[in-house]
C-alpha positions as a Markdown table, in Angstrom:
| # | Residue | x | y | z |
|---|---|---|---|---|
| 1 | Unk | 100.0 | 137.6 | 64.7 |
| 2 | Unk | 100.1 | 139.6 | 68.1 |
| 3 | Unk | 96.8 | 139.5 | 68.6 |
| 4 | Unk | 96.6 | 135.6 | 68.5 |
| 5 | Unk | 99.3 | 135.5 | 71.3 |
| 6 | Unk | 97.5 | 137.7 | 73.6 |
| 7 | Unk | 97.7 | 136.9 | 77.2 |
| 8 | Unk | 95.1 | 134.6 | 78.3 |
| 9 | Unk | 96.1 | 133.7 | 81.8 |
| 10 | Unk | 93.0 | 135.5 | 83.1 |
| 11 | Unk | 91.0 | 132.4 | 81.9 |
| 12 | Unk | 89.5 | 129.8 | 84.2 |
| 13 | Unk | 91.2 | 126.4 | 84.1 |
| 14 | Unk | 90.1 | 123.2 | 85.5 |
| 15 | Unk | 91.3 | 122.7 | 89.2 |
| 16 | Unk | 93.2 | 119.5 | 90.0 |
| 17 | Unk | 92.1 | 117.3 | 93.2 |
| 18 | Unk | 95.0 | 118.5 | 94.9 |
| 19 | Unk | 94.4 | 122.3 | 94.3 |
| 20 | Unk | 90.9 | 121.8 | 95.7 |
| 21 | Unk | 92.3 | 120.1 | 98.8 |
| 22 | Unk | 90.7 | 116.9 | 98.3 |
| 23 | Unk | 92.0 | 113.5 | 100.1 |
| 24 | Unk | 91.0 | 110.0 | 99.0 |
| 25 | Unk | 90.6 | 110.1 | 95.6 |
| 26 | Unk | 88.6 | 107.5 | 93.9 |
| 27 | Unk | 87.0 | 108.0 | 90.4 |
| 28 | Unk | 86.9 | 111.6 | 90.7 |
| 29 | Unk | 85.4 | 112.1 | 94.2 |
| 30 | Unk | 86.7 | 112.5 | 97.8 |
| 31 | Unk | 86.1 | 109.5 | 99.7 |
| 32 | Unk | 84.8 | 109.2 | 103.4 |
| 33 | Unk | 84.4 | 106.0 | 105.2 |
| 34 | Unk | 82.0 | 105.1 | 108.3 |
| 35 | Unk | 82.1 | 101.9 | 110.5 |
| 36 | Unk | 80.9 | 99.1 | 108.8 |
| 37 | Unk | 82.3 | 100.0 | 105.5 |
| 38 | Unk | 84.5 | 97.2 | 103.8 |
| 39 | Unk | 87.7 | 99.0 | 102.3 |
| 40 | Unk | 90.5 | 97.8 | 100.0 |
| 41 | Unk | 93.9 | 99.4 | 100.8 |
| 42 | Unk | 96.3 | 99.4 | 97.9 |
| 43 | Unk | 99.8 | 97.9 | 98.7 |
| 44 | Unk | 102.6 | 100.2 | 98.2 |
| 45 | Unk | 104.5 | 97.1 | 96.7 |
| 46 | Unk | 103.5 | 95.3 | 93.5 |
| 47 | Unk | 104.8 | 92.1 | 95.1 |
| 48 | Unk | 102.3 | 92.4 | 97.6 |
| 49 | Unk | 98.4 | 92.0 | 97.4 |
| 50 | Unk | 96.1 | 94.7 | 98.7 |
| 51 | Unk | 94.4 | 94.2 | 102.1 |
| 52 | Unk | 90.9 | 93.9 | 102.7 |
| 53 | Unk | 89.2 | 94.9 | 105.8 |
| 54 | Unk | 86.1 | 96.7 | 107.8 |
| 55 | Unk | 86.5 | 100.3 | 109.4 |
| 56 | Unk | 85.8 | 100.0 | 113.0 |
| 57 | Unk | 86.1 | 103.3 | 113.9 |
| 58 | Unk | 86.7 | 106.7 | 112.4 |
| 59 | Unk | 89.7 | 108.1 | 114.5 |
| 60 | Unk | 89.8 | 111.6 | 112.7 |
| 61 | Unk | 87.7 | 113.0 | 110.2 |
| 62 | Unk | 89.0 | 115.2 | 107.1 |
| 63 | Unk | 91.1 | 117.0 | 105.9 |
| 64 | Unk | 93.6 | 113.8 | 107.3 |
| 65 | Unk | 91.4 | 110.9 | 108.0 |
| 66 | Unk | 92.6 | 108.0 | 110.0 |
| 67 | Unk | 90.8 | 105.0 | 110.5 |
| 68 | Unk | 90.9 | 101.9 | 112.9 |
| 69 | Unk | 90.3 | 98.9 | 110.5 |
| 70 | Unk | 89.8 | 95.3 | 111.5 |
| 71 | Unk | 91.7 | 93.6 | 108.8 |
| 72 | Unk | 90.3 | 90.2 | 107.1 |
| 73 | Unk | 93.5 | 88.4 | 108.4 |
| 74 | Unk | 92.5 | 89.3 | 112.0 |
| 75 | Unk | 94.8 | 92.2 | 112.6 |
| 76 | Unk | 93.6 | 95.6 | 113.3 |
| 77 | Unk | 95.4 | 98.8 | 112.9 |
| 78 | Unk | 95.1 | 102.6 | 112.8 |
| 79 | Unk | 95.5 | 103.4 | 109.0 |
| 80 | Unk | 96.0 | 106.8 | 107.5 |
| 81 | Unk | 95.7 | 106.7 | 103.8 |
| 82 | Unk | 97.7 | 108.3 | 101.2 |
| 83 | Unk | 95.8 | 109.9 | 98.3 |
| 84 | Unk | 93.9 | 107.3 | 96.3 |
| 85 | Unk | 95.1 | 104.4 | 98.2 |
| 86 | Unk | 91.9 | 103.5 | 100.4 |
| 87 | Unk | 88.9 | 102.7 | 98.6 |
| 88 | Unk | 85.5 | 100.8 | 98.8 |
| 89 | Unk | 86.1 | 97.0 | 98.6 |
| 90 | Unk | 83.4 | 96.0 | 96.1 |
| 91 | Unk | 84.0 | 92.1 | 96.3 |
| 92 | Unk | 82.0 | 91.6 | 99.2 |
| 93 | Unk | 84.6 | 90.4 | 101.6 |
| 94 | Unk | 84.6 | 86.7 | 99.9 |
């Protein structure tokens, strides 16, 4: 039984996205947006709908991106997304 329980801590294991330093994870890939990209920002509350808008400017690149976004309601803001909170808006803006 001792041989079956030998130390295997040296074996490789899959790395989580957080260990790899990825941000903006969407379907397993790190996301970066460019001006003109339509995005959807998930709401922090289940009582609010996600916000949709267009990236107007990349204010700061990775590892902590910031985007100036013109929201569909006409407002504009600088947005620093949490992991997975900002993703491509595939609805086409309609």
